[in-house]
N, C-alpha and C positions, 0 to 999 in steps of 0.2 A: 541373586537377582530377580528381582519381582517381574512377573509376566502379566500380560493383558488377556483378556479373554480369547484374543485370536491366537496366544502362544508366542507372541513377540515381546521383547522386552520394552518395559514402560519408557526407558530411555529414548528407544527406536520410534515408538509410537508418537513420543512428544516431538522428535524431530520431524517426522512425516508432518505432524499437526503445523508446526511452523513453516515447513516448505509448501503446505497447502495453502498458506495463507499467501505465499507470494506467487503461486500458480493461479489463483483466481477464486471468485466467489463459489464457483461449482465444486470445486475440490474442498474449499474451506467448510463448506455447507455437508458436503459427505463426510469427510472425515471429523469433523467437530460434532456433528449430529450424532454419528456413531459413539464417539466419545461421551457425550453428554447423556445420552439415552442408556448404553449398554455397560460402560465401563464402570468400576466401582473407585479406582484410584482417584484420590484427591488432586494430586499433582497433574495427573492427566486432564481433569476437568479445569484446573487452573489454567494450564496451556491452552487449552481450547477457549475460554473466555479470554485470555490475555491476547491470542492471536486475532480473534474476532475485533477486539477493540482497536488493536494496531492497525488491523485492515482497514477499518473505519476512519481513523486518525489519516493515514495515507490517502485514502479515496477523497475524505474530506478537502485535505490539502491540495490535491490533484485537481479537483472540482473548481476550488476557489481561484487557483493559477488560471484555468481554462476559461472560468467566468470573466475574470478581468481582461485577458487577452482577446475575448470576443468583443467585450464591451469596448476596447479600445479601436479592434478592428471596425467596428460600427462607427466610432467616432471619426477615425481616419478615412472611412469612406466619404463621410459628408464634407471634411476638410479637403479631400482630393478632388472634388468637385471644385474648389474655389483654389487650388493650387497654392496653398499656403507652405512655403518652404521651411518655416521655424516649425510648425505643427509636425509637418513630415519627419523632420529631423527629431523632434522628440518622440514620434512615435517609433521610430526605428529604436531610438535608445530604449524606450519600454519594452517593445518587443523583444530586445535582446536580453533584457533583465528577466522577464518573464519566461525565456526560453530556457536561461540558465537556471532559474528556481525549478523550472519543470524537470530538468535534468537532475538537479541536486535531489529533488523529492525521489526520483525514480533510483537513484542510485544508493540513497540512505535507505528505501524500502528494501533493495537487495540484500544490503549490509545488515541492517536490523534482523531481518528474518533468517538470513544465513547464519549470523553469529547465533542466535537463539537456537537454531537447529543444532548448530555444533555445540551449544551449552547444555542442550538436552541430552545428547549423546553420553556426556562426561558425568 
């Protein structure tokens, strides 16, 4: 079993890398930075880059959903002033869709990083 410079297995370090992607940008930068700067194992470096790309994809998806939701909030405020019931109904439906999309993205992020961490251990 191949070991890292810290003395832990490469698989465990890979799992730690993927879990740091789930934890947030600070953990991702610390673990990924260490791997990219200090470790020689090519697989670990691939894990670090792959985790960063996945993190950015999930971040971008969350930002798009949040942006669209905020844009509809602004539009709804304008329509609320005129009390248009049809617009308010459409707004409620769109808000429910966006909320569901946000939940799906969050669940997908947890599943992807969790499954990749398990895969790195094997």
